N, C-alpha and C positions, 0 to 999 in steps of 0.2 A: 856574351855581350849584355851588359845591363841595359834595361830599357826604362823609359820614363815611368815614374810611379803614378798611381791614380790619386790625383789631388788637385786642389786649386780650381781654376776655372773650367777644367775639363770634366769635373765631376757633375753628374746630373743632379737635379734637385732631389734632395733626400727627404725622409719622412717628416722633417721638421720645417721644411721650406713652405712658404706661403705663395699664393699665386693663383692663376686660373685653375679651375677644377680639372680641365683636360683640354688638350689642343683639339681633339676630334669633336668634343662636345661644343667647343667654341665655334667650330665651323658648321656643325650639323644641328645645333640646337640641343634640347634635352636628351639625355642618354636614353638609348632604346629605340626601337622602331626601325623602319626601313630608311636609313639616312644615306647620303652620298658616300660616306666612309664605309658603311656596311656594304653598299652595292659594289664599291671598288674592291674591297677585300674579297667579296664573293666572286667577282670577275677573276681576280688573280688565282683563286683556288679552283675554280670550275670552268673557266673559259679561256684557257691558254691559247687554243687554236681557233677560237670563234665557233666552237662546236658545242657549247653548253646546251643549247636547245635540242640538238640532235642526240647528244650522248647522255646527258644527265636528266633533263626535264621529263622525258617519258617515265622514268622510274620514280622520280620525285612525285609526279602527279599520280602514279599508280598507288604508291604506298599511302597517299593522302586519303584514299577511299576507305569507307567504313568497313569493307571486307577485311581489312588488315588490322583492325583493332583487336585488342586482347579480349579473349573470351574465357571468363573464369570457369573453373570447375571441370575442365576437360581432363579425361584420363590421358596418360602418356600415349596410348594407342590412338586416341582421338586426335591428339595434337599432331602425331605423326601423319595421320590421314589428312589433317588440315594443311600440312606442308605441301602435299600433292595437289590439293584443291587450289592453293595459292599458285603453284607452278602452272596450272592451267590458265589462271588469270594472266600470268606473265606471257604465256604462249599465245593467248588470244590477242595480245597487244602487238604481236610481231607479224608484219606482212610476209616475211620470209624467215622463219625460225632458223633455217640452216645458216643463213648469213651471219647470225649472231656469233656463231662459233669462229668465224673468220674475221671478226672485227674486235681486236683487243680492247679498244677504248670503250666501245659500247658494252662489251662483255664484263669488263672489270667494273664499269660504272654500275651495272646491275648488282654486282656483289656489294658495292659500297652502300647502296640503298636497301637492298634486301636484308642485309645483316642487321639492320636496326628494327626490323619487324618483330614485334612481340619478344624482344630480348635477343634476337638473332638465332641462328642455328638451322632450323629445319628447312626453310625455303632456300636459304643460301646453299646449303649442302646439296639438296636434290637438284637445284638448278645448275650448280657447278658441275656435278657429275653428268647430268644429261646433256647440257650444251657444250661444255668444254671437253671433258674426257671421252664421252661416248660419241656425240655427233662430230666433234672436232677430230677424233681419231679416224672415223670413217672418211671424212673429207680430206684428211692429210695423206691418205693412201690412194692407190690407184682406184679410179672409178670402175667398179665392176658393172658391166652392161646390164646384168640381171638384178642389180641391187637397187631397189626402189626405197627411197628414204621417206616416202610420204607417211607411212604408219608411225614413224618417229617424229617427224615435224608436226604431225597432227595430234601427237600424244595418244594415238591409239595403243602404242607401246612406249613405255618409258625406258630410257636407256640407263645403264649402269656400267661400271668399270671394275673388272676383277683382276687385280694384279697381286697385291701382297697376300701372303699366306701366314698361317699360324707360326711357322718356323722361319719365315723370311719376310722382313719388312724393308729396312733400308738396303739390305743386300738382295733385293728382288732379282738381280741378275742370276742368283743361284736358285731361283724357285724351282719346284719339282713337279708341278702339274704338266702332263704330257699331252701332245696331240700327235698321234702316230699315223703316218700315211697308210691307208688301207689299200693294198694293191687290188683287192677284189672290186672295190667301188670307185677308187680314185679319190675318195674323200678322206676323212680323218676320224680317229676315235679319241675323244677327249676324256682324260682319265686323271683321277686323284689317287696316287699310289698308296698313300697312308694318311692318317689323320693330321699330321703336321703339315701336309700340303693342301689342306682345305683353305679356300679363299676366305680371308678374315675381314669382316666388318662391312662389306658392301651392302647396299640396300636392295636385297633380292627377295623380299617377301611379296605377298599379293597385294599389300597396301598400295593404293594408287593405280591399280589395274595391272594388266599384263606387262611383263618386262622382258627386255633383251639386254645382252651384255656384250661388251668387248672383253674377251678373256685372254690374259697373257699365259702362254704355255710353251713348253719346249717342243720344237718341231723335230720329230724323229722320222727319219726315212731309212728303213732297214736298220743297220747298225750305226748310222750316222746321226749325231746330235748337231743340228744346225743352229742351236741357240733359241732364244725366246722370241716368239712372234705373237701377233694378236689375231684372235679368231672371233668373228661375229657369231654369237650363240643365243638362240631363244632360250629363255629360262622358265617362264611361267605363263599360264593363261588365267582366265577368271577362276578356274577351279583349284589352282595350286601349281606346284612345280611340275614340269614336264617329265616324262619317263627318263630314267638314268640320272636324274638330278635330285640331290637332297639339300634342302634348305632348313637350317636350324636357327630360329630367331635368338638373338642375344638380348639381354635385359635392356629395356628402353630407359634412357636417361631423361629425367623430367625436363631439363633445360637443353637437351639436344634431341628434339623430337624427330628422329629418323629411324627407320626399320633396319637397323644393323643386323647382319646375319652371318652365319658360317655356311659356305656353299661348297658342295663336293660333286664330282662327276664319276659315273661308273660306266666307262667305255661308251660315252655318248656319241652316236654317229653324227658327223657334220659333213655337209657337202663340200666339194672342192672350193667353191666360191666363198666359203667361210673365212679362208685365209686372207688377211689383209696384206697386200703386197705393195712394193714400191721400189725405188732405186736401191734401197738398202737390202732387198732380197726378193727374188721371184723364183717360184718353183716351176720348173719345166715339166712337160708331159711325161718325161722319163724319170722324174724324181730328182733331177739335178738342180742345184741352187746356183743362180747367178746373182752377184751382188757388187755394188760399187764400193763397198766397204770391206776392209781387210780382215776384220775379226768379229766374233760373235758379240762381244761387249758393245762395240760401236753399233752393230745392227740392233741390239736391244735398246740402246739409248735413243736411237733414231725412231724406233717403233713407238716408244712411249714419250715422244718429244712434247706432247701436250702437257706434260707435267710442268714444264717451264711456264707456260701460260697459266697453269694451275697455281704456281707460286705467285704470279701477279694477281690472280683472283683472290687467293688467301690473304695477301697483303691488303688488297682493296677492302675486303670484308673487315679486317682488323682496323684499318683506318676509319671506315665508316662507323664501326661500333664505338671506337674511342671518341670520335667527334660527338656522337650522340650522347655518350655517357657524360662528357664534359658539358654539353649544352643543358642536359637535365640537371646536373649538379650545380651549375652556375645559376640557373633560373631558380632552383630551389633555395640556394643560398641567399638570393635577393629577397625571397618571400619569407623565409624562416627567420623569425626574430627571437633574440635572446636578451637576457638582462644585461644592461650596461653598467658602467662604473658608478653612476649616480642613482639614488633611490628612485624607482619608478621608470627608469630609462629602459627603452627597448630598442635594440639595434639589429639590423640584418646580420646574419652570421658571416656574410661575405665581407663585412668591415674588418674582421679580425685577420691580422697578418698571418697567424698560424693556420688559418683556413684558406684565405685566397692565394697565398704564395704557392701552395701545393697545386691548386687548380691552374694558376698561371703557368707554372712549369709544364704541366700537362698540355695546356693550350699551345705553348711555344713548340713543344715537341710534336704535337699533332699537326701544326702548320708545316713543320719540316717533313714529317712523314708523308703528308698529302702531296706536297710539291715534289718530293723525291719520287713518289709513285707516279705522278704525272709525267715526269721527265723520262722515267724508264719505260712506261707504257708507250709514249710517243716514239722512243728509240726502237722498241720492239716492233712496233707497227710498220717501220720502214727499214728494218735491218736487212743486210745481205749475209751471204754465207761467211764472209771474212769477219764480219762484226759479231757473229753468233757466240763463239766461245767466251770472249770477255764480257759480253752482255749477259749471257747465261750466268756467269759468275756473279755479276752485280745484282741480277734478279734474285739469286739465291741468298746473297748477303742481305739484301733489302728485306726479303721475306722474313728472315730470322730476326733482324733488328726491329722491323716494324711490329711483328706479332709479339715479340718480347716487350717492347715499349707499350704496346696497346694493352697488354695484360696489366702492367703497372698502372697505367692511366685508368683503366676500368675499375680496378680494385680501389684506387684512391677516390675516384668519383663515388663509388658505392659507399665507402666509409664516410665521406663528407655529407652523405644524406642520412646517416644514422640508421635506425631501425626501418625507416621508410624504404631505404635502398634494398632491403632484404625481400620485400614483397614482390612476387612475380609480376603483378600488374604494372609495376614501375620499371621493369625491364633491366635494371642495373645488375642484379645478381645473374641474370641470364647472359648478359654480355661477357662477364668474366668466364663463365663456363664455356661459352661458344669459342671465345678466343683461345682457350686451352686447346681446343680441337685444331685451330689453324696452326698452332705451334708444332703439332705433330703431322698434320696433313701435308701431302706433296713433299715429304722429306723432313725428318726430325731436325729441328733447328740446330742442335749442337753438331750433328754429323754433317749437315750441308755447310755449316760455317767452317768446320774443320777442313773439309775438302777445299773450300774456296780459299781458306787461309794458307793452306799448303801451296796452292797454285799461285797465290799472290806473291809468295816469296821469290818467284822467278821474275817478278816485275818490279821496277823501281817505285818507291813511294810517291805519293802526290807532292808536287812541288809547291812551295809558298809562291804567292803571286807577287810580282814586283809592284812598287808604288802603292802599297796597301794603306798609306796614310799614316797618321801619327800613332806611335806604339802605346796607346792608352786603352784602358779596359772599357771605354765607351765606344770604341771603334770596331764594328763587326768585321771589317776586312782584316784588321790586325788580329783579332781573335781567331778568325779563320786560319790565318797563317800559323798561329800557335798550335791549333789542332793538327795542322800539317806537320809541325815539328814533332808532335807525339807519335804520329805514324812513322816518321823517319826513325825515331828512337827505338820503337818496338821492332821495326824492320832490322835495324842493326843488331839488336839483342838476339833476335831469332837466328840471324846468320852466324853470329858468334857461337851460339849454342850448337848449331849444326856442325860448325868447323871443329869444335872441341868436344863434341859428344863421343860416346863409345864407338870405337871403330868396329867395322864388320858386324854391326848390329843396327840395321836401319830403324827398327822399331824403337830401340832405346834412344837412338840419336834424335828421332822425331819427338819422342816424349820430352826430351830436354828443351826442345825448341817450341813445343806446341803452345805453351802459355803465352810467350811474347808474340807468336804468330797469330793467335786468336785476338790478342790485344791490337795488333796491327790491323787485322781485318775489321774489328769494331771501329777503330779510329777512321779507317778508310771509308766505311759506309756512312758514318756520322759526318764526315767531311763532304761526301757527295750530297747529303741532305743540306748541309750548310750552303753549298754552292747553289742548290736549287732555291733556297731562300734568297740568296743574294741576287740570283737571276730574276726572281719575281720582283725584288726591290727595284731592279733596274728597269722593269717594264711599266712602272707606274709614274705618272707625273702629278697625280692627285696628292698634294702635299700632306694633308692629315693622314691619309692611308699610308703614305710613304714613311712618315715619321713613326707611325704606330708599328708598321711591319719592321722597320729598322730596330725598334726596341724589342720586338718579339725575337728577331734574329740575334740580338745581343744577349737576351736572356737565355735563349737556346744554347748559344756557344758558351756562355759563362757556366751554365749548369753542367755541360758535358766536359768542360775543361777542369772543373774543380777537383776531380780525383787525380789529376795529373800534374798538379802544381809542383810536387816534389821533383819529378824528373825534369820538368821545364826549368826549375830553379837550378838543379844540379848541372844541367847542360848549358846554363848561362843565357837562356832565352827570356827569362824574367828575373827580377831582383826581389829581395825580401819585401820591399814596399808593395809590389804587386800581390804577393802571397797574402799579406795582411789586408790589402785593399779589396781583394776579391769578394769577401762576404759583404762588405759595404757596397760594392758595385751591384751585387745581386739584389741587396735590399733597396738600393736607390731605384733601379730599373723596375723592380716589383712595385714600389710605391708609385712610380710614374704610370705604370700600366693598370693598376688596380681599378681606377675609374672606368676603364675601357673593357673590363672583363666581359660584360654583357655584349658590347659591340663586337668583340672578337668572336664570340660564340654565335651571335646572330648571323654572322657571315657564313656559318656552316649551312644556312639556308634550309633548315628543317621545316617541313610543312606545318603550319599552325595546327592543322587537324591531328597531326602526330603528337606534338608536345601537349596540346590542350587536353588530350584524352587521358594523360597519365594522372592517376589520383593524387600523387604528391605535388603536382603543379596546379591543382585546382583550388588552392586555399591561399590566396594572396593576403598579405598583411600580417600583423602580429597575431600570434596564437598562443595564449598563455597556458592553455591546457595540454600542450604537447609535452612529451616525456623524453624526446631525443636528447642526446648529450648537448651540453652548453659549451660553446667554444671558449 
């Protein structure tokens, strides 16, 4: 069915139209500063449930302190030690550190703000491991009467999490570290049977003080393998690793200041209470195992369920880093002046379409990422057992999409700042490297997306919404439905591939369907983000903010629809006029949004103390002596 072309009165003002500089500026006065539009956008981004003061402001105020400013000249080891010093400042802020692990909104907000400290990386990593994976795992299992958490909540011992091994990453279900029940003591002997079973990359050195770990190991009772369980294990004291434990430091990465190590065990004795038990498995006095779950794989996934919260945390960190990268690049682009078309003319680099269009696309996507993450975190905070499987799938898809998009945004922002963006003190280069870590942490993106894509094929695609309004490229509700059509198309392609693939060869049949299945999964999560944008749009009555967010939503959808115009045209959802009109539509909405670029990024609410400390933002006005590229 052919739809209306993008033309005539429905086309927004293009780059050659005259008129008011901007609708938000007309309402709020000169661009910049804390205006009503900025405040409303900030509310939509950070205060969905009226909890901005509780959830976000403590971390925002914390990173505004001078303690968190960049210190030049530190060695990688000194920077890793600094990450633990910052962790103590975080812990000192908490009245009840254990409660942080059980509060997904507060925990993920910590990751959003901690990720921007000194380029991201160290603080976020050690905080995520200690509060989520370590303390969270202890709290999610049975409360052992003799287990006192005080030394962990007071940070007399820092917690870490040992799951993946040299030979087993995403297939951690097959890991080979063993914990054998010792009939003589009633406890366990924790053992690494060969070098490939060494725990790979956890932060287990003596930096930051004594450490304990939650260690994933196969529970062996006699000749029975009960599968993987978690064991609370002390690792180091002030003098080094404890007996029966070998810790081998891995090379320190300059922009990921964490003490990654290889860790092995040689028949380490553990008491009976070291085993973390719950409904998924309890070991009786006679060595028999009772469980509410029917197989070892389900027991393993239950025991490491904190990984799902970890995905939310990694997404939050990537969202925070991408917003900071954009705020830095936009402010720099306003300050950085280059030669204009006329002799002696100097213009901010942000006036160039080739420059600001890329930043605006990143801003639109970062708004979508932020609001998607808010919606998933809220759902996770109140979910029940029936909601869990589909919600875990969405969290996994969101983690992959957000961290991939964040990498693209951080790299673009770094490039837009030229050589200045390479300097560590300006944080931008560090963001890119840290985001690379989030792409792999808590499940490699491609693998978790592939698993989710296979599961999604058992569910119908997202439906277009009725009464979406006029079918024009300026209508975000119509664009949302076009994105839903792409999900339907890829769903159908994948099912045809499964039906006609090689018989009696499941792997070959999946291989033929995997490409459209992955495309369906990507369309599905982008659509969830679009719905989060539209939901935010419906929550505001502030007209300047509403119009601005509507254009951000339109730009987001146009950007993500552009690669799919061929299939939309072939299936009759658009006509040739739409295909030819889409670049003009992108250009027109970019032109309309360009005067508001600073407004959109000021709504990210970064503390002035944070931005003002960056060297590349300390030189406002024209600077003829600079040697960065000219736009």
